N, C-alpha and C positions, 0 to 999 in steps of 0.2 A: 079434186075428184073426191067424191064421197066414198067412204069405206064403211060398209054396214057392220062388219065385225072384224076387229083388229086381229092380226096373226099372233099377238102376244097379250098376256093379261095386262090390264083388265080388258075383257072382250066387249067393248062398247063401241058404238058408232063414232067415227072420227072423220076428219077431212085431211087430205094430203095436198100440199102446195109445192110447186116448183120453186127453186131459189129465186128466179126472176119475179115470180108472183109475190113472194114474201118481201122482196126488196122494193116492190112498187108501193108498199104500205107507207103510211106516214110514220109509223112506229112499230117495232117488233118487240113484243114482251115475251120473255121466257120465264115461265113459272116452274120452279123446281120444288118438289115436295119430297122431303126425306133425304137422308144421307146417301142412299144408293143412287139417286138421280143427280145429286150434287157432284159426285166424283167425276163423271164424264165431262161435265161442263168445266170443272176446274182443270182437268187433264187437257181439254181443248185449248183453254186459255194459256196453259203451260207449253203448248206446242204439239200436243198429240194430234195425229191426223184423223180426226173424227168429223162426221158430217156437220155437226153444229158449228165447227170452226169456221166454215164458210160464212155463216151469219155473223159470228162474233168478231171476225177480223176485217169485215168490209167497212167502208166509210160512206156508203150511199144512203143508208137508212139508220136512224137512231135505234139502238138496242138497249132495253132495260131488262135487268135480271132481277127477279123477285125470288127470295129464298123463303120457304115455309118449312118449319120443322115437321 
Protein backbone atom coordinates (compact mmCIF):
# COMPACT_ATOMS: atom_id res chain seq x y z
CA UNK A 1 0.00 0.00 0.00
CA UNK A 2 1.29 3.45 -0.79
CA UNK A 3 1.65 5.95 2.04
CA UNK A 4 1.83 9.52 0.75
CA UNK A 5 3.18 10.99 3.98
CA UNK A 6 4.59 8.92 6.79
CA UNK A 7 3.37 9.47 10.34
CA UNK A 8 6.94 9.99 11.56
CA UNK A 9 9.93 11.92 10.22
CA UNK A 10 11.07 12.00 7.54
CA UNK A 11 7.65 12.82 6.10
CA UNK A 12 8.21 11.33 2.65
CA UNK A 13 6.18 8.91 0.52
CA UNK A 14 6.68 5.26 1.49
CA UNK A 15 5.28 1.86 0.77
CA UNK A 16 4.03 -0.64 3.31
CA UNK A 17 4.10 -4.41 2.75
CA UNK A 18 2.66 -7.29 4.72
CA UNK A 19 5.01 -9.94 6.06
CA UNK A 20 3.80 -12.53 3.49
CA UNK A 21 4.46 -10.03 0.67
CA UNK A 22 7.97 -9.36 1.97
CA UNK A 23 8.71 -13.06 2.27
CA UNK A 24 7.55 -13.68 -1.31
CA UNK A 25 10.63 -11.71 -2.40
CA UNK A 26 13.80 -13.36 -3.62
CA UNK A 27 15.80 -11.30 -1.12
CA UNK A 28 15.00 -8.88 1.70
CA UNK A 29 17.56 -6.11 2.19
CA UNK A 30 17.45 -4.04 5.37
CA UNK A 31 19.39 -0.78 5.10
CA UNK A 32 20.21 0.77 8.44
CA UNK A 33 21.49 4.33 8.47
CA UNK A 34 22.82 5.72 11.74
CA UNK A 35 23.27 4.40 15.27
CA UNK A 36 19.68 5.12 16.32
CA UNK A 37 18.31 2.77 13.64
CA UNK A 38 20.94 0.12 14.34
CA UNK A 39 19.87 -0.40 17.96
CA UNK A 40 16.37 -1.83 17.29
CA UNK A 41 17.72 -4.35 14.77
CA UNK A 42 20.43 -5.45 17.20
CA UNK A 43 17.81 -5.72 19.95
CA UNK A 44 15.58 -7.87 17.72
CA UNK A 45 18.52 -10.12 16.88
CA UNK A 46 19.11 -10.41 20.63
CA UNK A 47 15.55 -11.57 21.27
CA UNK A 48 13.54 -8.36 21.75
CA UNK A 49 9.96 -8.67 20.52
CA UNK A 50 10.03 -6.06 17.72
CA UNK A 51 8.28 -6.25 14.33
CA UNK A 52 11.57 -6.60 12.39
CA UNK A 53 12.25 -9.81 14.33
CA UNK A 54 9.68 -11.67 12.21
CA UNK A 55 11.77 -10.94 9.11
CA UNK A 56 15.13 -11.59 10.75
CA UNK A 57 14.26 -14.95 12.29
CA UNK A 58 12.42 -16.59 9.38
CA UNK A 59 14.11 -19.07 7.04
CA UNK A 60 11.93 -18.70 3.94
CA UNK A 61 13.62 -15.71 2.30
CA UNK A 62 17.28 -14.65 2.50
CA UNK A 63 17.87 -11.44 4.48
CA UNK A 64 20.86 -9.14 4.09
CA UNK A 65 21.55 -6.32 6.53
CA UNK A 66 23.52 -3.33 5.28
CA UNK A 67 24.93 -0.93 7.89
CA UNK A 68 25.61 2.66 6.86
CA UNK A 69 27.09 5.19 9.31
